[in-house]
mmCIF file as gemmi writes it, N, C-alpha and C atoms, coordinates in Angstrom:
data_model
loop_
_atom_site.group_PDB
_atom_site.id
_atom_site.type_symbol
_atom_site.label_atom_id
_atom_site.label_alt_id
_atom_site.label_comp_id
_atom_site.label_asym_id
_atom_site.label_entity_id
_atom_site.label_seq_id
_atom_site.pdbx_PDB_ins_code
_atom_site.Cartn_x
_atom_site.Cartn_y
_atom_site.Cartn_z
_atom_site.occupancy
_atom_site.B_iso_or_equiv
_atom_site.pdbx_formal_charge
_atom_site.auth_seq_id
_atom_site.auth_asym_id
_atom_site.pdbx_PDB_model_num
ATOM 1 N N . MET Axp A 1 ? 5.816 11.522 37.339 1 0 ? 1 A 1
ATOM 2 C CA . MET Axp A 1 ? 5.933 12.516 36.3 1 0 ? 1 A 1
ATOM 3 C C . MET Axp A 1 ? 6.158 11.849 34.936 1 0 ? 1 A 1
ATOM 4 N N . ILE Axp A 2 ? 7.087 10.895 34.885 1 0 ? 2 A 1
ATOM 5 C CA . ILE Axp A 2 ? 7.378 10.213 33.634 1 0 ? 2 A 1
ATOM 6 C C . ILE Axp A 2 ? 6.176 9.379 33.201 1 0 ? 2 A 1
ATOM 7 N N . LEU Axp A 3 ? 5.495 8.767 34.166 1 0 ? 3 A 1
ATOM 8 C CA . LEU Axp A 3 ? 4.318 7.972 33.865 1 0 ? 3 A 1
ATOM 9 C C . LEU Axp A 3 ? 3.221 8.842 33.253 1 0 ? 3 A 1
ATOM 10 N N . ALA Axp A 4 ? 3.019 10.032 33.759 1 0 ? 4 A 1
ATOM 11 C CA . ALA Axp A 4 ? 2.009 10.951 33.217 1 0 ? 4 A 1
ATOM 12 C C . ALA Axp A 4 ? 2.393 11.398 31.809 1 0 ? 4 A 1
ATOM 13 N N . LEU Axp A 5 ? 3.674 11.642 31.572 1 0 ? 5 A 1
ATOM 14 C CA . LEU Axp A 5 ? 4.143 12.031 30.243 1 0 ? 5 A 1
ATOM 15 C C . LEU Axp A 5 ? 3.941 10.894 29.247 1 0 ? 5 A 1
ATOM 16 N N . CYS Axp A 6 ? 4.242 9.671 29.644 1 0 ? 6 A 1
ATOM 17 C CA . CYS Axp A 6 ? 4.051 8.512 28.774 1 0 ? 6 A 1
ATOM 18 C C . CYS Axp A 6 ? 2.565 8.312 28.462 1 0 ? 6 A 1
ATOM 19 N N . ALA Axp A 7 ? 1.715 8.491 29.461 1 0 ? 7 A 1
ATOM 20 C CA . ALA Axp A 7 ? 0.274 8.341 29.255 1 0 ? 7 A 1
ATOM 21 C C . ALA Axp A 7 ? -0.237 9.414 28.296 1 0 ? 7 A 1
ATOM 22 N N . ALA Axp A 8 ? 0.202 10.654 28.468 1 0 ? 8 A 1
ATOM 23 C CA . ALA Axp A 8 ? -0.216 11.741 27.578 1 0 ? 8 A 1
ATOM 24 C C . ALA Axp A 8 ? 0.28 11.499 26.155 1 0 ? 8 A 1
ATOM 25 N N . PHE Axp A 9 ? 1.509 11.036 26.016 1 0 ? 9 A 1
ATOM 26 C CA . PHE Axp A 9 ? 2.055 10.742 24.696 1 0 ? 9 A 1
ATOM 27 C C . PHE Axp A 9 ? 1.28 9.609 24.029 1 0 ? 9 A 1
ATOM 28 N N . THR Axp A 10 ? 0.93 8.571 24.784 1 0 ? 10 A 1
ATOM 29 C CA . THR Axp A 10 ? 0.178 7.44 24.253 1 0 ? 10 A 1
ATOM 30 C C . THR Axp A 10 ? -1.209 7.88 23.798 1 0 ? 10 A 1
ATOM 31 N N . ILE Axp A 11 ? -1.866 8.702 24.591 1 0 ? 11 A 1
ATOM 32 C CA . ILE Axp A 11 ? -3.192 9.206 24.221 1 0 ? 11 A 1
ATOM 33 C C . ILE Axp A 11 ? -3.1 10.063 22.957 1 0 ? 11 A 1
ATOM 34 N N . ALA Axp A 12 ? -2.101 10.928 22.907 1 0 ? 12 A 1
ATOM 35 C CA . ALA Axp A 12 ? -1.918 11.768 21.717 1 0 ? 12 A 1
ATOM 36 C C . ALA Axp A 12 ? -1.642 10.921 20.488 1 0 ? 12 A 1
ATOM 37 N N . LEU Axp A 13 ? -0.877 9.882 20.648 1 0 ? 13 A 1
ATOM 38 C CA . LEU Axp A 13 ? -0.568 8.991 19.536 1 0 ? 13 A 1
ATOM 39 C C . LEU Axp A 13 ? -1.822 8.293 19.028 1 0 ? 13 A 1
ATOM 40 N N . PHE Axp A 14 ? -2.641 7.777 19.954 1 0 ? 14 A 1
ATOM 41 C CA . PHE Axp A 14 ? -3.881 7.124 19.556 1 0 ? 14 A 1
ATOM 42 C C . PHE Axp A 14 ? -4.837 8.094 18.868 1 0 ? 14 A 1
ATOM 43 N N . VAL Axp A 15 ? -4.935 9.31 19.36 1 0 ? 15 A 1
ATOM 44 C CA . VAL Axp A 15 ? -5.796 10.312 18.726 1 0 ? 15 A 1
ATOM 45 C C . VAL Axp A 15 ? -5.29 10.615 17.321 1 0 ? 15 A 1
ATOM 46 N N . TYR Axp A 16 ? -4.006 10.766 17.156 1 0 ? 16 A 1
ATOM 47 C CA . TYR Axp A 16 ? -3.423 11.071 15.853 1 0 ? 16 A 1
ATOM 48 C C . TYR Axp A 16 ? -3.657 9.932 14.848 1 0 ? 16 A 1
ATOM 49 N N . VAL Axp A 17 ? -3.488 8.702 15.298 1 0 ? 17 A 1
ATOM 50 C CA . VAL Axp A 17 ? -3.59 7.562 14.391 1 0 ? 17 A 1
ATOM 51 C C . VAL Axp A 17 ? -5.04 7.215 14.071 1 0 ? 17 A 1
ATOM 52 N N . PHE Axp A 18 ? -5.91 7.242 15.056 1 0 ? 18 A 1
ATOM 53 C CA . PHE Axp A 18 ? -7.261 6.73 14.863 1 0 ? 18 A 1
ATOM 54 C C . PHE Axp A 18 ? -8.334 7.798 14.694 1 0 ? 18 A 1
ATOM 55 N N . TYR Axp A 19 ? -7.997 9.059 14.732 1 0 ? 19 A 1
ATOM 56 C CA . TYR Axp A 19 ? -9 10.113 14.565 1 0 ? 19 A 1
ATOM 57 C C . TYR Axp A 19 ? -9.461 10.13 13.108 1 0 ? 19 A 1
ATOM 58 N N . PRO Axp A 20 ? -10.771 10.034 12.859 1 0 ? 20 A 1
ATOM 59 C CA . PRO Axp A 20 ? -11.248 9.969 11.466 1 0 ? 20 A 1
ATOM 60 C C . PRO Axp A 20 ? -11.085 11.311 10.741 1 0 ? 20 A 1
ATOM 61 N N . GLU Axp A 21 ? -10.764 11.221 9.477 1 0 ? 21 A 1
ATOM 62 C CA . GLU Axp A 21 ? -10.63 12.43 8.678 1 0 ? 21 A 1
ATOM 63 C C . GLU Axp A 21 ? -12.017 12.931 8.289 1 0 ? 21 A 1
ATOM 64 N N . ARG Axp A 22 ? -12.155 14.214 8.24 1 0 ? 22 A 1
ATOM 65 C CA . ARG Axp A 22 ? -13.451 14.787 7.881 1 0 ? 22 A 1
ATOM 66 C C . ARG Axp A 22 ? -13.576 14.99 6.373 1 0 ? 22 A 1
ATOM 67 N N . HIS Axp A 23 ? -12.477 15.185 5.689 1 0 ? 23 A 1
ATOM 68 C CA . HIS Axp A 23 ? -12.517 15.467 4.252 1 0 ? 23 A 1
ATOM 69 C C . HIS Axp A 23 ? -11.796 14.345 3.495 1 0 ? 23 A 1
ATOM 70 N N . VAL Axp A 24 ? -12.483 13.258 3.368 1 0 ? 24 A 1
ATOM 71 C CA . VAL Axp A 24 ? -11.907 12.136 2.636 1 0 ? 24 A 1
ATOM 72 C C . VAL Axp A 24 ? -12.12 12.4 1.147 1 0 ? 24 A 1
ATOM 73 N N . ALA Axp A 25 ? -11.066 12.279 0.392 1 0 ? 25 A 1
ATOM 74 C CA . ALA Axp A 25 ? -11.158 12.523 -1.045 1 0 ? 25 A 1
ATOM 75 C C . ALA Axp A 25 ? -12.072 11.487 -1.686 1 0 ? 25 A 1
ATOM 76 N N . ALA Axp A 26 ? -12.928 11.961 -2.542 1 0 ? 26 A 1
ATOM 77 C CA . ALA Axp A 26 ? -13.861 11.059 -3.231 1 0 ? 26 A 1
ATOM 78 C C . ALA Axp A 26 ? -13.1 10.24 -4.263 1 0 ? 26 A 1
ATOM 79 N N . GLN Axp A 27 ? -13.401 8.971 -4.279 1 0 ? 27 A 1
ATOM 80 C CA . GLN Axp A 27 ? -12.755 8.092 -5.235 1 0 ? 27 A 1
ATOM 81 C C . GLN Axp A 27 ? -13.464 8.199 -6.576 1 0 ? 27 A 1
ATOM 82 N N . ARG Axp A 28 ? -12.697 8.124 -7.621 1 0 ? 28 A 1
ATOM 83 C CA . ARG Axp A 28 ? -13.238 8.193 -8.964 1 0 ? 28 A 1
ATOM 84 C C . ARG Axp A 28 ? -13.926 6.866 -9.285 1 0 ? 28 A 1
ATOM 85 N N . VAL Axp A 29 ? -15.048 6.92 -9.932 1 0 ? 29 A 1
ATOM 86 C CA . VAL Axp A 29 ? -15.788 5.726 -10.299 1 0 ? 29 A 1
ATOM 87 C C . VAL Axp A 29 ? -15.106 5.078 -11.502 1 0 ? 29 A 1
ATOM 88 N N . LYS Axp A 30 ? -14.836 3.789 -11.384 1 0 ? 30 A 1
ATOM 89 C CA . LYS Axp A 30 ? -14.172 3.071 -12.467 1 0 ? 30 A 1
ATOM 90 C C . LYS Axp A 30 ? -15.198 2.648 -13.506 1 0 ? 30 A 1
ATOM 91 N N . THR Axp A 31 ? -14.814 2.818 -14.741 1 0 ? 31 A 1
ATOM 92 C CA . THR Axp A 31 ? -15.645 2.342 -15.829 1 0 ? 31 A 1
ATOM 93 C C . THR Axp A 31 ? -15.215 0.931 -16.2 1 0 ? 31 A 1
ATOM 94 N N . ARG Axp A 32 ? -15.981 0.321 -17.077 1 0 ? 32 A 1
ATOM 95 C CA . ARG Axp A 32 ? -15.63 -1.026 -17.542 1 0 ? 32 A 1
ATOM 96 C C . ARG Axp A 32 ? -14.294 -0.99 -18.274 1 0 ? 32 A 1
ATOM 97 N N . LEU Axp A 33 ? -14.039 0.102 -18.989 1 0 ? 33 A 1
ATOM 98 C CA . LEU Axp A 33 ? -12.786 0.231 -19.725 1 0 ? 33 A 1
ATOM 99 C C . LEU Axp A 33 ? -11.596 0.324 -18.769 1 0 ? 33 A 1
ATOM 100 N N . ASP Axp A 34 ? -11.752 1.038 -17.656 1 0 ? 34 A 1
ATOM 101 C CA . ASP Axp A 34 ? -10.686 1.115 -16.652 1 0 ? 34 A 1
ATOM 102 C C . ASP Axp A 34 ? -10.385 -0.268 -16.074 1 0 ? 34 A 1
ATOM 103 N N . PHE Axp A 35 ? -11.448 -1.003 -15.788 1 0 ? 35 A 1
ATOM 104 C CA . PHE Axp A 35 ? -11.277 -2.361 -15.253 1 0 ? 35 A 1
ATOM 105 C C . PHE Axp A 35 ? -10.533 -3.235 -16.252 1 0 ? 35 A 1
ATOM 106 N N . LEU Axp A 36 ? -10.897 -3.123 -17.539 1 0 ? 36 A 1
ATOM 107 C CA . LEU Axp A 36 ? -10.246 -3.937 -18.562 1 0 ? 36 A 1
ATOM 108 C C . LEU Axp A 36 ? -8.783 -3.548 -18.738 1 0 ? 36 A 1
ATOM 109 N N . GLU Axp A 37 ? -8.464 -2.263 -18.609 1 0 ? 37 A 1
ATOM 110 C CA . GLU Axp A 37 ? -7.066 -1.821 -18.685 1 0 ? 37 A 1
ATOM 111 C C . GLU Axp A 37 ? -6.241 -2.468 -17.571 1 0 ? 37 A 1
ATOM 112 N N . GLU Axp A 38 ? -6.792 -2.49 -16.369 1 0 ? 38 A 1
ATOM 113 C CA . GLU Axp A 38 ? -6.093 -3.119 -15.249 1 0 ? 38 A 1
ATOM 114 C C . GLU Axp A 38 ? -5.923 -4.624 -15.481 1 0 ? 38 A 1
ATOM 115 N N . GLN Axp A 39 ? -6.976 -5.251 -16.002 1 0 ? 39 A 1
ATOM 116 C CA . GLN Axp A 39 ? -6.906 -6.687 -16.254 1 0 ? 39 A 1
ATOM 117 C C . GLN Axp A 39 ? -5.878 -6.995 -17.339 1 0 ? 39 A 1
ATOM 118 N N . LYS Axp A 40 ? -5.801 -6.142 -18.362 1 0 ? 40 A 1
ATOM 119 C CA . LYS Axp A 40 ? -4.813 -6.332 -19.43 1 0 ? 40 A 1
ATOM 120 C C . LYS Axp A 40 ? -3.398 -6.232 -18.868 1 0 ? 40 A 1
ATOM 121 N N . ALA Axp A 41 ? -3.17 -5.255 -17.99 1 0 ? 41 A 1
ATOM 122 C CA . ALA Axp A 41 ? -1.85 -5.101 -17.389 1 0 ? 41 A 1
ATOM 123 C C . ALA Axp A 41 ? -1.482 -6.332 -16.559 1 0 ? 41 A 1
ATOM 124 N N . VAL Axp A 42 ? -2.434 -6.87 -15.834 1 0 ? 42 A 1
ATOM 125 C CA . VAL Axp A 42 ? -2.181 -8.067 -15.024 1 0 ? 42 A 1
ATOM 126 C C . VAL Axp A 42 ? -1.874 -9.263 -15.92 1 0 ? 42 A 1
ATOM 127 N N . LEU Axp A 43 ? -2.621 -9.411 -16.994 1 0 ? 43 A 1
ATOM 128 C CA . LEU Axp A 43 ? -2.378 -10.54 -17.905 1 0 ? 43 A 1
ATOM 129 C C . LEU Axp A 43 ? -1.008 -10.445 -18.562 1 0 ? 43 A 1
ATOM 130 N N . TYR Axp A 44 ? -0.625 -9.247 -18.985 1 0 ? 44 A 1
ATOM 131 C CA . TYR Axp A 44 ? 0.7 -9.083 -19.589 1 0 ? 44 A 1
ATOM 132 C C . TYR Axp A 44 ? 1.809 -9.38 -18.586 1 0 ? 44 A 1
ATOM 133 N N . GLU Axp A 45 ? 1.611 -8.96 -17.353 1 0 ? 45 A 1
ATOM 134 C CA . GLU Axp A 45 ? 2.605 -9.254 -16.316 1 0 ? 45 A 1
ATOM 135 C C . GLU Axp A 45 ? 2.689 -10.76 -16.062 1 0 ? 45 A 1
ATOM 136 N N . ASN Axp A 46 ? 1.543 -11.424 -16.062 1 0 ? 46 A 1
ATOM 137 C CA . ASN Axp A 46 ? 1.537 -12.878 -15.871 1 0 ? 46 A 1
ATOM 138 C C . ASN Axp A 46 ? 2.247 -13.588 -17.02 1 0 ? 46 A 1
ATOM 139 N N . LEU Axp A 47 ? 2.06 -13.092 -18.236 1 0 ? 47 A 1
ATOM 140 C CA . LEU Axp A 47 ? 2.768 -13.685 -19.376 1 0 ? 47 A 1
ATOM 141 C C . LEU Axp A 47 ? 4.28 -13.492 -19.254 1 0 ? 47 A 1
ATOM 142 N N . ARG Axp A 48 ? 4.706 -12.297 -18.826 1 0 ? 48 A 1
ATOM 143 C CA . ARG Axp A 48 ? 6.143 -12.06 -18.623 1 0 ? 48 A 1
ATOM 144 C C . ARG Axp A 48 ? 6.701 -12.979 -17.542 1 0 ? 48 A 1
ATOM 145 N N . ASP Axp A 49 ? 5.957 -13.125 -16.446 1 0 ? 49 A 1
ATOM 146 C CA . ASP Axp A 49 ? 6.4 -14.016 -15.364 1 0 ? 49 A 1
ATOM 147 C C . ASP Axp A 49 ? 6.474 -15.469 -15.825 1 0 ? 49 A 1
ATOM 148 N N . LEU Axp A 50 ? 5.48 -15.878 -16.605 1 0 ? 50 A 1
ATOM 149 C CA . LEU Axp A 50 ? 5.469 -17.243 -17.105 1 0 ? 50 A 1
ATOM 150 C C . LEU Axp A 50 ? 6.668 -17.508 -18.009 1 0 ? 50 A 1
ATOM 151 N N . ASN Axp A 51 ? 6.975 -16.559 -18.895 1 0 ? 51 A 1
ATOM 152 C CA . ASN Axp A 51 ? 8.145 -16.708 -19.764 1 0 ? 51 A 1
ATOM 153 C C . ASN Axp A 51 ? 9.437 -16.779 -18.954 1 0 ? 51 A 1
ATOM 154 N N . PHE Axp A 52 ? 9.547 -15.93 -17.945 1 0 ? 52 A 1
ATOM 155 C CA . PHE Axp A 52 ? 10.742 -15.929 -17.106 1 0 ? 52 A 1
ATOM 156 C C . PHE Axp A 52 ? 10.901 -17.261 -16.375 1 0 ? 52 A 1
ATOM 157 N N . GLU Axp A 53 ? 9.801 -17.742 -15.786 1 0 ? 53 A 1
ATOM 158 C CA . GLU Axp A 53 ? 9.877 -18.989 -15.034 1 0 ? 53 A 1
ATOM 159 C C . GLU Axp A 53 ? 10.14 -20.185 -15.952 1 0 ? 53 A 1
ATOM 160 N N . TYR Axp A 54 ? 9.615 -20.143 -17.179 1 0 ? 54 A 1
ATOM 161 C CA . TYR Axp A 54 ? 9.898 -21.226 -18.128 1 0 ? 54 A 1
ATOM 162 C C . TYR Axp A 54 ? 11.381 -21.228 -18.487 1 0 ? 54 A 1
ATOM 163 N N . ARG Axp A 55 ? 11.933 -20.05 -18.752 1 0 ? 55 A 1
ATOM 164 C CA . ARG Axp A 55 ? 13.361 -19.972 -19.097 1 0 ? 55 A 1
ATOM 165 C C . ARG Axp A 55 ? 14.242 -20.361 -17.92 1 0 ? 55 A 1
ATOM 166 N N . ALA Axp A 56 ? 13.731 -20.173 -16.703 1 0 ? 56 A 1
ATOM 167 C CA . ALA Axp A 56 ? 14.491 -20.568 -15.515 1 0 ? 56 A 1
ATOM 168 C C . ALA Axp A 56 ? 14.401 -22.07 -15.265 1 0 ? 56 A 1
ATOM 169 N N . GLY Axp A 57 ? 13.553 -22.744 -16.028 1 0 ? 57 A 1
ATOM 170 C CA . GLY Axp A 57 ? 13.46 -24.194 -15.891 1 0 ? 57 A 1
ATOM 171 C C . GLY Axp A 57 ? 12.439 -24.662 -14.879 1 0 ? 57 A 1
ATOM 172 N N . LYS Axp A 58 ? 11.504 -23.818 -14.495 1 0 ? 58 A 1
ATOM 173 C CA . LYS Axp A 58 ? 10.515 -24.206 -13.487 1 0 ? 58 A 1
ATOM 174 C C . LYS Axp A 58 ? 9.318 -24.934 -14.084 1 0 ? 58 A 1
ATOM 175 N N . TYR Axp A 59 ? 9.108 -24.809 -15.402 1 0 ? 59 A 1
ATOM 176 C CA . TYR Axp A 59 ? 7.965 -25.437 -16.058 1 0 ? 59 A 1
ATOM 177 C C . TYR Axp A 59 ? 8.429 -26.327 -17.192 1 0 ? 59 A 1
ATOM 178 N N . PRO Axp A 60 ? 7.799 -27.491 -17.344 1 0 ? 60 A 1
ATOM 179 C CA . PRO Axp A 60 ? 8.058 -28.293 -18.549 1 0 ? 60 A 1
ATOM 180 C C . PRO Axp A 60 ? 7.34 -27.648 -19.744 1 0 ? 60 A 1
ATOM 181 N N . LEU Axp A 61 ? 7.739 -28.005 -20.928 1 0 ? 61 A 1
ATOM 182 C CA . LEU Axp A 61 ? 7.219 -27.387 -22.141 1 0 ? 61 A 1
ATOM 183 C C . LEU Axp A 61 ? 5.701 -27.528 -22.262 1 0 ? 61 A 1
ATOM 184 N N . GLU Axp A 62 ? 5.159 -28.679 -21.891 1 0 ? 62 A 1
ATOM 185 C CA . GLU Axp A 62 ? 3.714 -28.912 -22.022 1 0 ? 62 A 1
ATOM 186 C C . GLU Axp A 62 ? 2.923 -27.957 -21.136 1 0 ? 62 A 1
ATOM 187 N N . ASP Axp A 63 ? 3.344 -27.8 -19.88 1 0 ? 63 A 1
ATOM 188 C CA . ASP Axp A 63 ? 2.657 -26.9 -18.959 1 0 ? 63 A 1
ATOM 189 C C . ASP Axp A 63 ? 2.789 -25.447 -19.416 1 0 ? 63 A 1
ATOM 190 N N . TYR Axp A 64 ? 3.981 -25.104 -19.854 1 0 ? 64 A 1
ATOM 191 C CA . TYR Axp A 64 ? 4.221 -23.743 -20.334 1 0 ? 64 A 1
ATOM 192 C C . TYR Axp A 64 ? 3.317 -23.423 -21.52 1 0 ? 64 A 1
ATOM 193 N N . THR Axp A 65 ? 3.235 -24.353 -22.462 1 0 ? 65 A 1
ATOM 194 C CA . THR Axp A 65 ? 2.426 -24.136 -23.657 1 0 ? 65 A 1
ATOM 195 C C . THR Axp A 65 ? 0.95 -23.986 -23.294 1 0 ? 65 A 1
ATOM 196 N N . ALA Axp A 66 ? 0.453 -24.832 -22.407 1 0 ? 66 A 1
ATOM 197 C CA . ALA Axp A 66 ? -0.952 -24.778 -22.01 1 0 ? 66 A 1
ATOM 198 C C . ALA Axp A 66 ? -1.265 -23.479 -21.265 1 0 ? 66 A 1
ATOM 199 N N . GLN Axp A 67 ? -0.414 -23.099 -20.329 1 0 ? 67 A 1
ATOM 200 C CA . GLN Axp A 67 ? -0.659 -21.879 -19.567 1 0 ? 67 A 1
ATOM 201 C C . GLN Axp A 67 ? -0.542 -20.644 -20.45 1 0 ? 67 A 1
ATOM 202 N N . ARG Axp A 68 ? 0.425 -20.648 -21.346 1 0 ? 68 A 1
ATOM 203 C CA . ARG Axp A 68 ? 0.59 -19.509 -22.244 1 0 ? 68 A 1
ATOM 204 C C . ARG Axp A 68 ? -0.624 -19.36 -23.159 1 0 ? 68 A 1
ATOM 205 N N . ALA Axp A 69 ? -1.122 -20.477 -23.678 1 0 ? 69 A 1
ATOM 206 C CA . ALA Axp A 69 ? -2.303 -20.426 -24.547 1 0 ? 69 A 1
ATOM 207 C C . ALA Axp A 69 ? -3.514 -19.891 -23.792 1 0 ? 69 A 1
ATOM 208 N N . ALA Axp A 70 ? -3.683 -20.325 -22.553 1 0 ? 70 A 1
ATOM 209 C CA . ALA Axp A 70 ? -4.817 -19.848 -21.753 1 0 ? 70 A 1
ATOM 210 C C . ALA Axp A 70 ? -4.703 -18.349 -21.481 1 0 ? 70 A 1
ATOM 211 N N . LEU Axp A 71 ? -3.509 -17.88 -21.118 1 0 ? 71 A 1
ATOM 212 C CA . LEU Axp A 71 ? -3.318 -16.456 -20.85 1 0 ? 71 A 1
ATOM 213 C C . LEU Axp A 71 ? -3.488 -15.617 -22.12 1 0 ? 71 A 1
ATOM 214 N N . GLU Axp A 72 ? -2.998 -16.114 -23.226 1 0 ? 72 A 1
ATOM 215 C CA . GLU Axp A 72 ? -3.148 -15.385 -24.489 1 0 ? 72 A 1
ATOM 216 C C . GLU Axp A 72 ? -4.607 -15.321 -24.919 1 0 ? 72 A 1
ATOM 217 N N . ALA Axp A 73 ? -5.356 -16.395 -24.711 1 0 ? 73 A 1
ATOM 218 C CA . ALA Axp A 73 ? -6.783 -16.397 -25.057 1 0 ? 73 A 1
ATOM 219 C C . ALA Axp A 73 ? -7.544 -15.391 -24.196 1 0 ? 73 A 1
ATOM 220 N N . GLU Axp A 74 ? -7.233 -15.358 -22.914 1 0 ? 74 A 1
ATOM 221 C CA . GLU Axp A 74 ? -7.889 -14.41 -22.023 1 0 ? 74 A 1
ATOM 222 C C . GLU Axp A 74 ? -7.515 -12.975 -22.39 1 0 ? 74 A 1
ATOM 223 N N . ALA Axp A 75 ? -6.263 -12.737 -22.74 1 0 ? 75 A 1
ATOM 224 C CA . ALA Axp A 75 ? -5.83 -11.406 -23.152 1 0 ? 75 A 1
ATOM 225 C C . ALA Axp A 75 ? -6.524 -10.992 -24.443 1 0 ? 75 A 1
ATOM 226 N N . ALA Axp A 76 ? -6.708 -11.925 -25.364 1 0 ? 76 A 1
ATOM 227 C CA . ALA Axp A 76 ? -7.397 -11.62 -26.618 1 0 ? 76 A 1
ATOM 228 C C . ALA Axp A 76 ? -8.848 -11.224 -26.358 1 0 ? 76 A 1
ATOM 229 N N . GLN Axp A 77 ? -9.509 -11.905 -25.411 1 0 ? 77 A 1
ATOM 230 C CA . GLN Axp A 77 ? -10.882 -11.544 -25.06 1 0 ? 77 A 1
ATOM 231 C C . GLN Axp A 77 ? -10.941 -10.144 -24.471 1 0 ? 77 A 1
ATOM 232 N N . VAL Axp A 78 ? -10.005 -9.834 -23.598 1 0 ? 78 A 1
ATOM 233 C CA . VAL Axp A 78 ? -9.976 -8.512 -22.973 1 0 ? 78 A 1
ATOM 234 C C . VAL Axp A 78 ? -9.734 -7.436 -24.023 1 0 ? 78 A 1
ATOM 235 N N . LEU Axp A 79 ? -8.784 -7.667 -24.917 1 0 ? 79 A 1
ATOM 236 C CA . LEU Axp A 79 ? -8.486 -6.687 -25.959 1 0 ? 79 A 1
ATOM 237 C C . LEU Axp A 79 ? -9.666 -6.502 -26.905 1 0 ? 79 A 1
ATOM 238 N N . ALA Axp A 80 ? -10.367 -7.582 -27.239 1 0 ? 80 A 1
ATOM 239 C CA . ALA Axp A 80 ? -11.534 -7.483 -28.116 1 0 ? 80 A 1
ATOM 240 C C . ALA Axp A 80 ? -12.643 -6.669 -27.453 1 0 ? 80 A 1
ATOM 241 N N . GLU Axp A 81 ? -12.868 -6.895 -26.166 1 0 ? 81 A 1
ATOM 242 C CA . GLU Axp A 81 ? -13.902 -6.134 -25.47 1 0 ? 81 A 1
ATOM 243 C C . GLU Axp A 81 ? -13.507 -4.662 -25.34 1 0 ? 81 A 1
ATOM 244 N N . MET Axp A 82 ? -12.219 -4.403 -25.104 1 0 ? 82 A 1
ATOM 245 C CA . MET Axp A 82 ? -11.756 -3.009 -25.035 1 0 ? 82 A 1
ATOM 246 C C . MET Axp A 82 ? -11.968 -2.31 -26.371 1 0 ? 82 A 1
ATOM 247 N N . GLU Axp A 83 ? -11.646 -3.006 -27.45 1 0 ? 83 A 1
ATOM 248 C CA . GLU Axp A 83 ? -11.825 -2.422 -28.778 1 0 ? 83 A 1
ATOM 249 C C . GLU Axp A 83 ? -13.299 -2.151 -29.062 1 0 ? 83 A 1
ATOM 250 N N . ARG Axp A 84 ? -14.157 -3.077 -28.645 1 0 ? 84 A 1
ATOM 251 C CA . ARG Axp A 84 ? -15.594 -2.902 -28.842 1 0 ? 84 A 1
ATOM 252 C C . ARG Axp A 84 ? -16.11 -1.704 -28.062 1 0 ? 84 A 1
ATOM 253 N N . LEU Axp A 85 ? -15.622 -1.516 -26.843 1 0 ? 85 A 1
ATOM 254 C CA . LEU Axp A 85 ? -16.074 -0.394 -26.019 1 0 ? 85 A 1
ATOM 255 C C . LEU Axp A 85 ? -15.545 0.941 -26.521 1 0 ? 85 A 1
ATOM 256 N N . GLN Axp A 86 ? -14.4 0.945 -27.167 1 0 ? 86 A 1
ATOM 257 C CA . GLN Axp A 86 ? -13.803 2.191 -27.629 1 0 ? 86 A 1
ATOM 258 C C . GLN Axp A 86 ? -14.363 2.655 -28.964 1 0 ? 86 A 1
ATOM 259 N N . GLN Axp A 87 ? -15.008 1.767 -29.697 1 0 ? 87 A 1
ATOM 260 C CA . GLN Axp A 87 ? -15.568 2.157 -30.991 1 0 ? 87 A 1
ATOM 261 C C . GLN Axp A 87 ? -16.846 2.974 -30.775 1 0 ? 87 A 1
ATOM 262 N N . PRO Axp A 88 ? -16.986 4.045 -31.551 1 0 ? 88 A 1
ATOM 263 C CA . PRO Axp A 88 ? -18.229 4.818 -31.433 1 0 ? 88 A 1
ATOM 264 C C . PRO Axp A 88 ? -19.4 4.01 -31.98 1 0 ? 88 A 1
ATOM 265 N N . THR Axp A 89 ? -20.547 4.195 -31.384 1 0 ? 89 A 1
ATOM 266 C CA . THR Axp A 89 ? -21.717 3.469 -31.855 1 0 ? 89 A 1
ATOM 267 C C . THR Axp A 89 ? -22.209 4.105 -33.147 1 0 ? 89 A 1
ATOM 268 N N . VAL Axp A 90 ? -22.506 3.272 -34.11 1 0 ? 90 A 1
ATOM 269 C CA . VAL Axp A 90 ? -22.954 3.747 -35.426 1 0 ? 90 A 1
ATOM 270 C C . VAL Axp A 90 ? -24.445 3.442 -35.535 1 0 ? 90 A 1
ATOM 271 N N . ARG Axp A 91 ? -25.219 4.483 -35.836 1 0 ? 91 A 1
ATOM 272 C CA . ARG Axp A 91 ? -26.665 4.3 -36 1 0 ? 91 A 1
ATOM 273 C C . ARG Axp A 91 ? -27.002 4.202 -37.477 1 0 ? 91 A 1
ATOM 274 N N . ARG Axp A 92 ? -27.882 3.276 -37.786 1 0 ? 92 A 1
ATOM 275 C CA . ARG Axp A 92 ? -28.325 3.137 -39.164 1 0 ? 92 A 1
ATOM 276 C C . ARG Axp A 92 ? -29.468 4.107 -39.421 1 0 ? 92 A 1
ATOM 277 N N . ALA Axp A 93 ? -29.431 4.725 -40.595 1 0 ? 93 A 1
ATOM 278 C CA . ALA Axp A 93 ? -30.485 5.698 -40.924 1 0 ? 93 A 1
ATOM 279 C C . ALA Axp A 93 ? -31.532 5.112 -41.821 1 0 ? 93 A 1
């Protein structure tokens, strides 16, 4: 009796966990601007982490300066592209 109950419970559990959903919500299509927003957030977080680790003494000044410059340059590129995408296109008459 207990064995049959355990088997039924196991089958029900597998059906519940692995049964495919019929109405999966459609994912929103990401634009280039959405991708750049995510990349900007990641770069800013990396800069904060780098500053924290430098203050904790994990990086020498030379490494910190080089990594910070690289991250800032990449962030500047991302911000420039975001600004370019957000500007309305101007047509010459």
